[in-house]
C-alpha positions as CSV (number, residue, x, y, z in Angstrom):
1,M,-44.1,38.6,49.3
2,I,-47.8,38.4,50.3
3,Y,-48.4,35.2,52.2
4,R,-51.9,33.8,51.6
5,V,-53.1,31.4,54.4
6,K,-56.3,29.4,54.2
7,E,-56.4,28.8,58.0
8,M,-54.2,28.9,61.0
9,V,-55.4,26.9,64.1
10,Y,-54.0,25.4,67.3
11,T,-54.6,21.7,67.2
12,L,-53.0,18.3,67.3
13,Q,-51.0,16.9,64.3
14,G,-53.3,14.3,62.9
15,E,-51.0,12.0,60.9
16,G,-47.6,10.6,60.4
17,A,-44.7,10.4,62.9
18,N,-45.8,13.5,64.8
19,A,-49.5,12.4,65.3
20,G,-50.9,13.7,68.5
21,T,-48.4,16.5,68.8
22,A,-49.7,20.0,69.6
23,V,-49.0,22.4,66.6
24,V,-50.2,25.6,65.0
25,L,-51.5,24.2,61.7
26,C,-50.7,26.8,59.1
27,R,-52.5,25.8,55.8
28,F,-51.2,27.9,52.9
29,E,-53.5,28.6,49.9
30,G,-52.8,27.0,46.6
31,C,-51.2,23.9,45.1
32,N,-49.1,23.1,42.1
33,L,-50.7,19.6,41.6
34,D,-54.2,18.5,40.8
35,C,-54.9,15.2,42.6
36,S,-58.2,13.5,42.1
37,F,-58.1,12.1,45.6
38,C,-57.3,15.4,47.4
39,D,-59.4,15.8,50.6
40,T,-58.2,19.2,51.6
41,D,-59.8,22.6,51.1
42,F,-56.9,25.0,50.4
43,A,-58.6,27.5,48.2
44,G,-59.1,31.1,49.4
45,V,-58.1,32.7,52.7
46,N,-61.4,32.6,54.5
47,G,-60.7,29.9,57.2
48,P,-60.1,30.5,60.9
49,S,-57.3,33.1,61.3
50,G,-56.6,32.9,57.6
51,G,-55.9,35.9,55.5
52,E,-53.2,37.8,53.6
53,F,-50.0,38.7,55.5
54,S,-47.8,41.4,53.9
55,T,-44.6,40.4,55.8
56,A,-43.1,37.3,57.3
57,A,-43.1,39.0,60.7
58,S,-46.8,39.6,60.6
59,L,-47.5,35.9,59.8
60,A,-45.2,34.8,62.5
61,E,-46.9,37.1,65.0
62,A,-50.3,35.6,64.0
63,A,-48.9,32.1,64.6
64,C,-47.8,33.3,68.1
65,R,-51.3,34.4,68.8
66,C,-52.7,31.0,67.8
67,W,-50.2,29.0,70.0
68,R,-51.6,28.2,73.5
69,G,-48.8,26.0,74.9
70,G,-45.7,27.2,76.6
71,V,-43.2,29.3,74.7
72,P,-40.3,26.7,74.8
73,S,-42.4,24.1,72.9
74,R,-43.8,26.1,70.0
75,R,-44.3,24.1,66.9
76,I,-45.9,25.1,63.6
77,L,-47.0,22.7,60.8
78,C,-46.7,24.3,57.4
79,T,-49.0,22.5,55.0
80,G,-51.4,23.2,52.1
81,G,-52.1,22.7,49.3
82,E,-48.4,23.1,48.7
83,P,-46.7,25.3,51.3
84,L,-43.4,25.6,49.4
85,L,-45.2,27.9,46.9
86,Q,-44.9,30.5,49.6
87,L,-42.7,29.3,52.5
88,D,-39.4,31.1,52.1
89,S,-36.2,31.7,54.1
90,E,-37.6,35.0,55.4
91,L,-40.6,33.3,56.9
92,V,-38.4,30.4,58.3
93,D,-36.2,33.0,60.0
94,A,-39.2,34.9,61.4
95,L,-40.8,31.7,62.8
96,H,-37.4,30.6,64.4
97,D,-37.0,34.1,65.9
98,R,-40.2,33.6,67.7
99,G,-39.2,30.2,69.0
100,F,-41.1,27.9,66.6
101,E,-39.9,24.5,65.5
102,I,-41.0,24.3,61.9
103,L,-42.7,21.1,60.6
104,L,-43.3,20.9,56.8
105,E,-45.6,18.7,54.9
106,T,-45.0,19.0,51.1
107,N,-45.5,17.1,47.9
108,G,-41.8,17.4,47.4
109,T,-41.9,18.8,43.9
110,L,-40.3,22.2,45.0
111,A,-37.0,22.8,46.8
112,A,-37.3,23.7,50.5
113,P,-35.5,26.7,52.1
114,D,-32.7,25.9,54.6
115,G,-33.7,25.7,58.3
116,I,-36.8,23.5,58.2
117,D,-36.7,21.4,61.4
118,W,-38.9,18.4,60.2
119,I,-39.6,17.5,56.6
120,C,-42.4,15.2,55.6
121,V,-42.7,14.5,51.8
122,S,-45.9,13.1,50.6
123,P,-45.5,12.3,46.8
124,K,-48.6,12.8,44.7
125,A,-49.8,12.3,41.1
126,G,-46.8,10.2,40.1
127,E,-44.4,13.2,40.5
128,Y,-41.0,12.0,41.8
129,P,-39.9,14.3,44.6
130,V,-37.0,16.8,44.2
131,I,-36.7,16.6,48.0
132,R,-35.1,13.3,48.4
133,Q,-34.1,13.3,52.1
134,G,-35.9,14.3,55.3
135,N,-37.6,12.9,58.3
136,E,-40.6,11.1,56.8
137,L,-42.1,10.0,53.5
138,K,-45.8,9.6,53.7
139,L,-47.4,8.0,50.6
140,V,-51.1,8.3,50.1
141,Y,-52.2,4.8,49.1
142,P,-53.1,3.3,46.8
143,Q,-52.3,5.6,43.9
144,E,-52.7,4.1,40.5
145,G,-49.5,3.3,38.8
146,I,-47.3,4.1,41.8
147,D,-45.1,1.4,43.4
148,P,-44.2,2.3,47.0
149,E,-40.9,0.4,46.7
150,K,-39.4,3.0,44.4
151,Y,-39.4,5.5,47.3
152,L,-37.4,3.3,49.7
153,A,-34.1,4.4,48.0
154,L,-34.7,7.9,49.3
155,D,-33.1,9.1,52.5
156,F,-35.9,9.3,55.0
157,R,-36.1,7.9,58.5
158,H,-39.8,6.9,58.4
159,F,-41.9,5.5,55.6
160,F,-45.7,5.7,56.0
161,L,-48.6,4.5,53.9
162,Q,-51.7,6.6,54.4
163,P,-55.0,5.2,53.0
164,I,-56.9,7.5,50.6
165,S,-60.0,8.7,52.4
166,G,-63.4,8.9,50.9
167,M,-65.9,6.4,49.7
168,N,-63.4,3.5,49.5
169,L,-61.7,4.2,52.8
170,E,-62.4,0.8,54.3
171,N,-60.9,-1.0,51.3
172,N,-58.0,1.4,51.2
173,V,-57.2,0.8,54.9
174,R,-57.3,-2.9,54.3
175,L,-55.0,-2.6,51.3
176,A,-52.5,-0.4,53.2
177,I,-52.5,-2.9,56.1
178,E,-51.8,-5.8,53.8
179,Y,-49.0,-3.9,52.1
180,C,-47.3,-2.9,55.4
181,L,-47.5,-6.5,56.6
182,E,-45.9,-7.7,53.4
183,H,-43.3,-4.9,53.3
184,P,-42.4,-4.1,56.9
185,R,-40.3,-1.0,56.2
186,W,-43.6,0.7,55.7
187,R,-45.8,1.8,58.6
188,L,-49.5,2.6,58.6
189,S,-50.6,6.2,59.1
190,L,-54.2,6.9,59.8
191,Q,-55.7,10.4,59.8
192,M,-56.4,10.6,63.5
193,H,-58.0,14.1,63.1
194,K,-60.8,12.6,61.0
195,Y,-61.6,10.0,63.6
196,T,-61.5,12.4,66.5
197,G,-63.1,15.5,64.9
198,I,-60.1,17.8,65.6
199,P,-59.2,20.3,62.8
């Protein structure tokens, strides 16, 4: 398989339960959904340390070059677009062989290979996830026609509402705060990286 990566950077995780944690952010090219509110450029392979990788080992070695922390604490965040279009068991093994803890952020519409250490599902476009258990569910909010309560039956430890960014951000933050206050199983997730200017 040829792995196509938009960018790979050493940074802090910007949202959800791992916000503030040092990671290599590996953004895979491409997505299987078309969300009107998407705020991420995942097209092409022209970002920092992006490119085409002909083997899982070569991508894992590139991730090692990006990591600047100590070897025992290596973490990689596989995101997109939709990383499960490309993230496979061979890459999971190659990353684990190099000491990485693998964090995944996915829309949940595709099955994940075994061995992922942290699974965050972020349902989009009204698609009900096929991944129904993991560490966190992070719902971009508000999405028209989507009731957050229908996701509470899924087997996740953390449930987050993350306001849609853009022109209506202030109103979306207010709506998410109000919802979390009225439904306290949900927690607010703000995109820390957008407030601090980190990648």
